[in-house]
C-alpha positions, 0 to 999 in steps of 0.5 A: 458496530461497523460491518467488515465491508465498511472497515475494509473500505476505510482501510482501503481509503487510508492506504490509497491516501498514504500511497498517493501522498508518498508518491507526491513527495509529501514530507516523510514525517507526515507519511510515516505517521500515516503508516503508523495509523494504518499499521495500528488499524490493521493490527486491530482488524487482525486482533478482532478477527475481522480480517486475516493477514492474507486479506490485508496483504491483498488489499495493500498490494492492490492499492500499491498496484493502483498507485504505482503500477505492477510490482514487476515489469519486463524491461527491454534490453538495449545493448547500446545502453550497456557500458563495457568495462 
């Protein structure tokens, strides 16, 4: 049986691959199928008490930030860019 560290590393790789494929413009059907595999993998990890939901959410959030940058960022307000109605 594989250790928790090994399965979490495998999940991290799968999430990283699907996020990279999605941001690269891979066809929707292929990305959706990969999401399904990842969802199933995470469900099994939870059902077997290998990982908690919080651990899985943290892993996905970390990989999303690595691929797409932080979820929120501060934008500069430029009054010249705003159209007046």
